[in-house]
N, C-alpha and C positions, 0 to 999 in steps of 0.2 A: 308707304309702298315702299319698297328695296328699289335700288339703283338699276337692276338687272330688268324690274319689270315696267321701271319708267322709259329705260331704253325700248322695250318691246313695243310699249305704248306709244311710242314715237314713231318707230318703224312700221306698225299698223296704220297710224293715221298717215303717214309720209309714204307708203309703200316701199320705197327704197331711197338711201339716203349712204352719202359717203361717211367715211370716218371724220373728216373735217366738219362736215356740217352735225353730226352728232357732238363733237369735241365743242363746238362753238355754242351750240344750243345748251349743254348742261354745264359748260365750264370745265371741263375734264381735261388732262393732259392725254396725249396721244398713247403712252404707256399704259395709263389708267384704263382708258378705254379699252386699249388690246386684251387687258386680263378680263375685263367684264364681258367683250363681245367673245372670247375664246370660250368661256364657260356656257353662253348661251349656244354657240356652234356646237359644243359637245354635247350639251342637251337637246339639239336637233330642232332648236325652236328658230335659229336665225340660220342663213345661209350667206358665206362671202363669195362675190363674184369680184375675181381679177386679183392682183397681188399689190402688197406694200400699199404707198400711201392713195394710190387710183381705185383701191377696192371699194366696192359697193357693198350696203348690206340689206338685206331684205328678211322678212319673216318669213317661215316656212309655212306652204299649206300643209294640210293635215297628210301624212302617208298611209298609204291603204295596207300595205303590208311590211315587213320586216324585211325582205328582200330588197324594197326601195330603199328602206333605211340604210342597210348595209352598201347598197350601191351608191349612194350618195356620200359613203366613207365614213359613217358614223358606227360606234358601237353598237350590238345589240344591248337593250335595257334589261 
């Protein structure tokens, strides 16, 4: 199982988590986590709430239309 999938599985179980919690659980650096989560956000699998160190991450519920997808700030696939 890839690292991104492990993060998704963790977030599905926890519902919401801070970057610090995820880093501690997996033993990642903050920079490494940022790279991995940025990919998940771009793919539309995760949403970031907040800024910088206080940010919280959660798994996106299935989006019904592309309009909602665009409104969330993600490019069309």
